[in-house]
N, C-alpha and C positions, 0 to 999 in steps of 0.2 A: 230489712225494707218493710215498710208498712203495707199490708195487703188486706183489702176488704174481702171478707169471706165469700162474697158473691162473685169475685173476680179471679178466684184461684181454683185449681183443680184439687178436690178434696183428697187428703190422705195419700196413699201410694198407688192409687188405681192406675195411673198412667204407666208406671214402671211395670206393674203386674200385667197389665194388658199386653205390653210389648213382649214380656218374657213368655207369656202363655202362647200368644199367637205367632211368635217367631218359630215355633215348632213346625210350622208348615213349610219352612225353608226347603227348597229343592224337591218338595213332595210331588210336584207336577212332573218332574223329569226323572224320578227314580225308576229303576227296573220294576216290572210288575211283581216279581218274586225273587228272593235271594237264591243264590246257588245252594244246592243241598250240602249240608255239612258232612265231612267224612265220618264213617261209622266209628263209634266209640269216642268221638270228640265231645268236649263240654258243650252244653247248650248255649246258644247265643242269645243274649238279652234282647227283648223286643224294642227297648229304648235305644235310639241312636246316641252315639257318643257326641258330646258338644263339639261344635266345629271350631277350629282354631282360626285366628285372624288370617293366616296365610291361606287356609282352605277357603275362607269366605272371599278373599281377594281373587283366588283362582276361579271361584264360581262367578264372580263379577266379570272377569275376563272372558270366560266361556259364554256367559249370557250375552255380553256385548257382541261377541263374534256371531252368536246365533241370530240376534235381532238385526245385525248388519246384513247377514246372509238372507234373512227372511223377516222383514219388518212386521209380518202378520203372525209371527210365532208367539202366540199369547202365553204359552208356558215359559218361554224364555224371558218375556217381559215380567211375568210374575216372579221368576227366580231373581231377576235383576233388582226388582223393587224390594223384595224381602232381604236380599243380600245387603243392599244399601242401608236398610233399617238396622240390620245386625251390627253394623259398624258406626251407626249414628250419623250417616249422611242423609238426613231427612229431606233436604231440598231435592237431591237427586232421586231419592226414593219417590217423592211426590211426582216428579216428572215421569218416572217409569210407570207409576200407577195411572197417570193420565193416559199414557199410551195403551196400557192394559184395558182401561175402561172403554176406549174407543173400539176395542176388539170384543169386549165382554160387557155390553151395556146392561145386561140383565143379571149380572153377577153381584149379589148382595154383599158377599164377603169382600170383593174388590172395592166396592164403594166404602165399606167400613174401614178397610186398610188404608185407602187413600185419605179418608178424613183424618185418621190417626196421624199419618205422616205429615199432612198439612198442619195439623194442630201443633205438633211438636216443633215443626219448622217455624211456626208463628208464635213461638215463646209460650206455648201451652194453651192458647186460646182456640176454642172450637167454634167461635162465632163466624158468620159469613159463609164462605164456601164449604168448610167442614160440616157445619150444621145442615146445609142442604144435602150434602152427600149422605149424612147419617139418616136424614129423613127418607131419602130415596132407598137406602139400604133396608130400612124398616118397612117400606112399602113392598119391596121385593120379597122380604123374608121377615115377618113380624117376630120370629123367635131367634133371630141372629144375635148371639150372646154379645159379640163385640160391639155391634151397633147399639144394643140396649145399654151396655155399660157406657159407651161414649155419649149416647143420648142423655143419659142421666147426668153425666159430667157437664154437658152443654147446658142443661136446664139448671144445674147447680150454679154455674157461672152467672146466670141471669137471675139468681135468687128465686127461681121457681121451684121451691123445695118439694112441694107435693108432687109435681111432675117428675122430679128426679127420683123420689122414693118409688113412685109407680113403675118407672122404667127399671130401676135396680131390682125391685121385687120380681118383675117379669124375668130379669136376667137370672136371678136365683132359681126361679121355677124352671127355666130352660136348662138348668143343670150344668153350670160352668165348671171348668177345671177346679180341683180342690184348692189350688193356690189363690184363686180369686174369691172364694166364698167369704173368708174373714174380712178382707178389705171392703167388700160390698156391704156386709152386715154392719160394719163399723161406720161406713159412710151413710148408710140409711139412718143409723142412730144419730149421727151428726146433723143430718138434714132435719130430722124430727126435733132435735134440740134447738136448731136455729128457727124453726117455725114457731116454737113456743116462746111467749114473752118471759123475760127473766123472772117476773114475779109469780109465774105459774107454779114453780117449785115442784112438789110431789105430784100435782095434778098432771103435769106434762108426762111423767112416767106412767101414771095410771091410764092416761089417754092413749099412749102409744103401746102399752103392754110390755114395755121394756124398762129395766132399771139401768140408769146411766147417770153420769155427771158430765157436764159440758161447760166450756168457757173459752177464754182466750188467754194466751201467754205472750207477754211482752218482755223486753229487756230494758232495764234502766239505762239512762245515758252514761252513768258511771261504769257500767259493766259491758256496754255495747262492744267496745274494742277488744274485750277479752273473750268473745265468742268467735271461734273459728268456723268457717263454713263446713268443715268435715268433723267438727266435734260431735259427739253423740249426745243426743237430748233424750232423757228418760222422762216420760210423763206417767204418773202413777196415782193409784188410789190404794190406800192401806187402811186396815181397820182402825177406828178411833181409839180402841183399847185392845190390849192383849197383843197378839202377834203383830210384828212389824213387816211381815211379808206382804208385798203388794197383792191385791186381789184383782188388779187390772194394770197392765203395763203396755205403754205405747213407746216405740223407739223411733226417733226422727233424727235429723241432722241440724247443725247450727244454721245452715243456709235456709232452713224452713221457718226460722223465727222472723217476725212474730207469727204465731199460728193459732188457729181455732182447733179445739180438740173435743172429742167425745170419748169417754171410757165406759165400756159396758162388759157384759159377760163374755163376749167374743174375744176379749183381750185378757182373759183369766190365765194365770200362770199354771195353775193346776185345777182340774175340774171340781175338786172338793172345796175350793176356797174361791167363791165368786162374789162380785160386788152386790148382786141382788140378795145375798144372804146377810148383808151388813145393815145394822140400824143406822150407823153413821160411819163416815170415812174421813180420812185426811187426804187431801188432794195436793200433790206436789210435783215439782219439776226439778231435774238436776242435769247440769251440763258437765260432761266428762271429756277431757281432752284425750284420755287413754281409752275411753270406751268401756271401762270396767263396770260390771253390774254392782260391785261393792263400792259404796261411797268412800271418797278419799279427800284428804286435805287439799284445798284449792278448788274443788268442784264448785261451780256456781249453782245456786239453788233458790227455791222459794216454796213455801207451803201455806195452805190455808185450811181451815176447818176447826172443829168437825162440821160436816154437812151431811144431809140425808140424800140417799139415792133419789134421783129425779131432779136434783138441783141443776139449774142452768144459769148462764150468764156469769159464771165464776170468772174472776180476774186475778191472775197471778203475774207478778212482776219479778223477774230475776234481778235481785238487787244486792246480793251479798255472796261472798265466797265462804265455803265451809272451812272452819278453823282447823 
């Protein structure tokens, strides 16, 4: 499907946001401290084991019973909303968050969580009510990481790239979970690339202080039916000469095509081989039905280059299969 870069959520931030913030599930209703372990027993890990689908369903049942018994039980509403999110029932999660906000009107995190659920339920758009909730969350807590991330995504949707960059940089300064840092850095690079005209070339890199290449990947009409939604899409940059090992690698899915991309040092495969160290690179894309990192016959692909780091507006069309 054709997607304008200003109308889509960049990269994988949406999935990462959900994964990171789902960790608060049941946190409001857990015992204050665990029972002491028997003497001589192995130490218990501080990280809770992932919840199974049946455990989440039981949690939903318990939370429903709790809110029916006491509609002002805010902890039960929070547990119900997070549980619905865990199993992808975002419309119901949004309803639970609405009830939660009525009880916690000054809770910045609840505003951000509600905005996220509404956005997913609305096919990824954060415009309208989600944007208002994000704004209110940032009024209540200017350092709320989730609100900053979502605020950047909402600005990106409206093609307000400088605003998106500012919000994402504030999110990085607020110290988000490690899993969120790389997608944030890459999204900042993408927004910077989209701000620069295609003719800016190396000047864009100098202005932003980051070495990257950016552009758009499309699929030719002849190849369109050969790309499955779950096929793995590798977008890479490799040295123009010498080693063929990628110095930046981005992994997406067939359903993400067409897509805008930005490759930079945050996507390096090894710290000692980075895009910023290259005078020129080859930029390519490969679609693998098997998801293998090693190219195979039948993979769909396209390449262009060599180009210098800082090049933007690159256009790759997937138009042939690997022999």
